[in-house]
Biopython code that builds the backbone (N, CA, C, O; Angstrom):
import numpy as np
from Bio.PDB.StructureBuilder import StructureBuilder

atoms = [
    (1, "GLY", "N", (10.072, -3.523, 0.373)),
    (1, "GLY", "CA", (11.241, -2.847, 0.866)),
    (1, "GLY", "C", (10.929, -1.542, 1.577)),
    (1, "GLY", "O", (11.689, -1.117, 2.447)),
    (2, "THR", "N", (9.814, -0.894, 1.217)),
    (2, "THR", "CA", (9.488, 0.401, 1.811)),
    (2, "THR", "C", (9.230, 0.273, 3.308)),
    (2, "THR", "O", (9.709, 1.094, 4.090)),
    (3, "THR", "N", (8.485, -0.740, 3.711)),
    (3, "THR", "CA", (8.188, -0.928, 5.134)),
    (3, "THR", "C", (9.463, -1.212, 5.916)),
    (3, "THR", "O", (9.653, -0.686, 7.013)),
    (4, "LEU", "N", (10.328, -2.034, 5.360)),
    (4, "LEU", "CA", (11.585, -2.352, 6.029)),
    (4, "LEU", "C", (12.480, -1.129, 6.116)),
    (4, "LEU", "O", (13.143, -0.902, 7.128)),
    (5, "LYS", "N", (12.495, -0.353, 5.060)),
    (5, "LYS", "CA", (13.301, 0.869, 5.034)),
    (5, "LYS", "C", (12.859, 1.826, 6.138)),
    (5, "LYS", "O", (13.694, 2.401, 6.836)),
    (6, "MET", "N", (11.561, 1.993, 6.292)),
    (6, "MET", "CA", (11.050, 2.893, 7.327)),
    (6, "MET", "C", (11.293, 2.315, 8.722)),
    (6, "MET", "O", (11.595, 3.060, 9.654)),
    (7, "ALA", "N", (11.164, 1.009, 8.871)),
    (7, "ALA", "CA", (11.446, 0.380, 10.165)),
    (7, "ALA", "C", (12.901, 0.622, 10.555)),
    (7, "ALA", "O", (13.192, 0.923, 11.713)),
    (8, "GLU", "N", (13.793, 0.494, 9.614)),
    (8, "GLU", "CA", (15.216, 0.751, 9.861)),
    (8, "GLU", "C", (15.424, 2.212, 10.246)),
    (8, "GLU", "O", (16.161, 2.516, 11.184)),
    (9, "LYS", "N", (14.781, 3.098, 9.528)),
    (9, "LYS", "CA", (14.910, 4.532, 9.795)),
    (9, "LYS", "C", (14.418, 4.879, 11.202)),
    (9, "LYS", "O", (14.974, 5.762, 11.857)),
    (10, "LEU", "N", (13.376, 4.183, 11.663)),
    (10, "LEU", "CA", (12.811, 4.431, 12.989)),
    (10, "LEU", "C", (13.482, 3.587, 14.075)),
    (10, "LEU", "O", (13.025, 3.538, 15.217)),
    (11, "ASN", "N", (14.579, 2.922, 13.689)),
    (11, "ASN", "CA", (15.356, 2.099, 14.619)),
    (11, "ASN", "C", (14.509, 0.972, 15.224)),
    (11, "ASN", "O", (14.604, 0.669, 16.413)),
    (12, "ARG", "N", (13.691, 0.371, 14.384)),
    (12, "ARG", "CA", (12.822, -0.732, 14.801)),
    (12, "ARG", "C", (13.383, -2.045, 14.258)),
    (12, "ARG", "O", (14.088, -2.055, 13.248)),
    (13, "ARG", "N", (13.075, -3.125, 14.915)),
    (13, "ARG", "CA", (13.451, -4.447, 14.415)),
    (13, "ARG", "C", (12.505, -4.825, 13.287)),
    (13, "ARG", "O", (11.345, -4.415, 13.278)),
    (14, "TRP", "N", (13.003, -5.611, 12.334)),
    (14, "TRP", "CA", (12.160, -5.988, 11.211)),
    (14, "TRP", "C", (12.611, -7.321, 10.635)),
    (14, "TRP", "O", (13.753, -7.748, 10.806)),
    (15, "ILE", "N", (11.686, -7.952, 9.957)),
    (15, "ILE", "CA", (11.954, -9.186, 9.211)),
    (15, "ILE", "C", (11.286, -9.025, 7.854)),
    (15, "ILE", "O", (10.101, -8.701, 7.774)),
    (16, "GLY", "N", (12.038, -9.249, 6.798)),
    (16, "GLY", "CA", (11.487, -9.142, 5.451)),
    (16, "GLY", "C", (11.357, -10.517, 4.806)),
    (16, "GLY", "O", (12.262, -11.346, 4.899)),
    (17, "ILE", "N", (10.240, -10.745, 4.162)),
    (17, "ILE", "CA", (10.002, -12.009, 3.457)),
    (17, "ILE", "C", (9.525, -11.674, 2.052)),
    (17, "ILE", "O", (8.605, -10.876, 1.876)),
    (18, "GLU", "N", (10.145, -12.280, 1.064)),
    (18, "GLU", "CA", (9.783, -12.013, -0.327)),
    (18, "GLU", "C", (9.946, -13.299, -1.120)),
    (18, "GLU", "O", (10.906, -14.042, -0.916)),
    (19, "ILE", "N", (9.032, -13.558, -2.004)),
    (19, "ILE", "CA", (9.095, -14.756, -2.845)),
    (19, "ILE", "C", (10.140, -14.586, -3.946)),
    (19, "ILE", "O", (10.916, -15.502, -4.220)),
    (20, "SER", "N", (10.156, -13.433, -4.560)),
    (20, "SER", "CA", (11.039, -13.184, -5.694)),
    (20, "SER", "C", (12.446, -12.798, -5.235)),
    (20, "SER", "O", (12.617, -11.859, -4.458)),
    (21, "GLU", "N", (13.438, -13.522, -5.717)),
    (21, "GLU", "CA", (14.828, -13.217, -5.378)),
    (21, "GLU", "C", (15.226, -11.833, -5.898)),
    (21, "GLU", "O", (16.005, -11.124, -5.261)),
    (22, "ALA", "N", (14.688, -11.457, -7.051)),
    (22, "ALA", "CA", (14.995, -10.142, -7.618)),
    (22, "ALA", "C", (14.519, -9.024, -6.694)),
    (22, "ALA", "O", (15.235, -8.045, -6.482)),
    (23, "TYR", "N", (13.323, -9.165, -6.148)),
    (23, "TYR", "CA", (12.805, -8.154, -5.227)),
    (23, "TYR", "C", (13.598, -8.137, -3.923)),
    (23, "TYR", "O", (13.757, -7.080, -3.312)),
    (24, "CYS", "N", (14.091, -9.282, -3.495)),
    (24, "CYS", "CA", (14.940, -9.330, -2.301)),
    (24, "CYS", "C", (16.194, -8.487, -2.506)),
    (24, "CYS", "O", (16.606, -7.744, -1.616)),
    (25, "LYS", "N", (16.788, -8.609, -3.673)),
    (25, "LYS", "CA", (17.995, -7.838, -3.974)),
    (25, "LYS", "C", (17.698, -6.344, -3.999)),
    (25, "LYS", "O", (18.487, -5.544, -3.494)),
    (26, "ILE", "N", (16.570, -5.967, -4.580)),
    (26, "ILE", "CA", (16.177, -4.556, -4.634)),
    (26, "ILE", "C", (15.967, -4.015, -3.221)),
    (26, "ILE", "O", (16.467, -2.942, -2.883)),
    (27, "ALA", "N", (15.237, -4.748, -2.408)),
    (27, "ALA", "CA", (14.972, -4.317, -1.032)),
    (27, "ALA", "C", (16.268, -4.213, -0.239)),
    (27, "ALA", "O", (16.455, -3.271, 0.531)),
    (28, "LYS", "N", (17.150, -5.167, -0.425)),
    (28, "LYS", "CA", (18.434, -5.160, 0.286)),
    (28, "LYS", "C", (19.236, -3.907, -0.061)),
    (28, "LYS", "O", (19.832, -3.289, 0.821)),
    (29, "GLU", "N", (19.255, -3.534, -1.322)),
    (29, "GLU", "CA", (19.973, -2.327, -1.746)),
    (29, "GLU", "C", (19.339, -1.064, -1.169)),
    (29, "GLU", "O", (20.048, -0.149, -0.748)),
    (30, "ARG", "N", (18.013, -1.011, -1.148)),
    (30, "ARG", "CA", (17.321, 0.161, -0.593)),
    (30, "ARG", "C", (17.631, 0.314, 0.894)),
    (30, "ARG", "O", (17.873, 1.422, 1.371)),
    (31, "ILE", "N", (17.624, -0.789, 1.615)),
    (31, "ILE", "CA", (17.911, -0.746, 3.051)),
    (31, "ILE", "C", (19.373, -0.376, 3.279)),
    (31, "ILE", "O", (19.692, 0.384, 4.192)),
    (32, "LYS", "N", (20.248, -0.911, 2.453)),
    (32, "LYS", "CA", (21.673, -0.596, 2.560)),
    (32, "LYS", "C", (21.904, 0.903, 2.368)),
    (32, "LYS", "O", (22.659, 1.514, 3.125)),
    (33, "LYS", "N", (21.269, 1.490, 1.376)),
    (33, "LYS", "CA", (21.398, 2.932, 1.137)),
    (33, "LYS", "C", (20.853, 3.733, 2.313)),
    (33, "LYS", "O", (21.443, 4.734, 2.717)),
    (34, "GLU", "N", (19.727, 3.289, 2.858)),
    (34, "GLU", "CA", (19.112, 3.986, 3.994)),
    (34, "GLU", "C", (20.037, 3.962, 5.202)),
    (34, "GLU", "O", (20.217, 4.986, 5.860)),
    (35, "THR", "N", (20.626, 2.806, 5.503)),
    (35, "THR", "CA", (21.491, 2.717, 6.678)),
    (35, "THR", "C", (22.752, 3.550, 6.490)),
    (35, "THR", "O", (23.268, 4.111, 7.456)),
    (36, "GLN", "N", (23.250, 3.637, 5.275)),
    (36, "GLN", "CA", (24.418, 4.477, 5.017)),
    (36, "GLN", "C", (24.082, 5.945, 5.236)),
    (36, "GLN", "O", (24.893, 6.685, 5.793)),
    (37, "GLN", "N", (22.907, 6.377, 4.811)),
    (37, "GLN", "CA", (22.486, 7.760, 5.003)),
    (37, "GLN", "C", (22.251, 8.055, 6.476)),
    (37, "GLN", "O", (22.607, 9.133, 6.952)),
    (38, "LEU", "N", (21.661, 7.120, 7.200)),
    (38, "LEU", "CA", (21.393, 7.332, 8.621)),
    (38, "LEU", "C", (22.683, 7.493, 9.412)),
    (38, "LEU", "O", (22.729, 8.272, 10.364)),
    (39, "LYS", "N", (23.733, 6.767, 9.034)),
    (39, "LYS", "CA", (25.011, 6.868, 9.738)),
    (39, "LYS", "C", (25.592, 8.274, 9.624)),
    (39, "LYS", "O", (26.314, 8.723, 10.515)),
    (40, "LEU", "N", (25.284, 8.963, 8.544)),
    (40, "LEU", "CA", (25.777, 10.328, 8.370)),
    (40, "LEU", "C", (25.141, 11.290, 9.367)),
    (40, "LEU", "O", (25.761, 12.276, 9.765)),
    (41, "PHE", "N", (23.911, 11.005, 9.768)),
    (41, "PHE", "CA", (23.168, 11.918, 10.630)),
    (41, "PHE", "C", (23.169, 11.519, 12.099)),
    (41, "PHE", "O", (22.755, 12.310, 12.946)),
    (42, "ARG", "N", (23.617, 10.329, 12.414)),
    (42, "ARG", "CA", (23.616, 9.886, 13.822)),
    (42, "ARG", "C", (24.911, 10.203, 14.484)),
    (42, "ARG", "O", (25.090, 9.904, 15.665)),
]
sb = StructureBuilder()
sb.init_structure("model")
sb.init_model(0)
sb.init_chain("A")
sb.init_seg("    ")
for serial, (resi, resn, name, xyz) in enumerate(atoms, 1):
    if name == "N":
        sb.init_residue(resn, " ", resi, " ")
    sb.init_atom(name, np.array(xyz, "f"), 0.0, 1.0, " ", f" {name:<3s}", serial, name[0])
structure = sb.get_structure()
């Protein structure tokens, strides 16, 4: 999730692949929080 989070922050395209569904949910939440924070500053 960290790489995807930074890609989102840098306004880059990204694709995330994860075997574990639990980790997918964690990454999705981290990215969701990041995009919400970025909207405040853009």
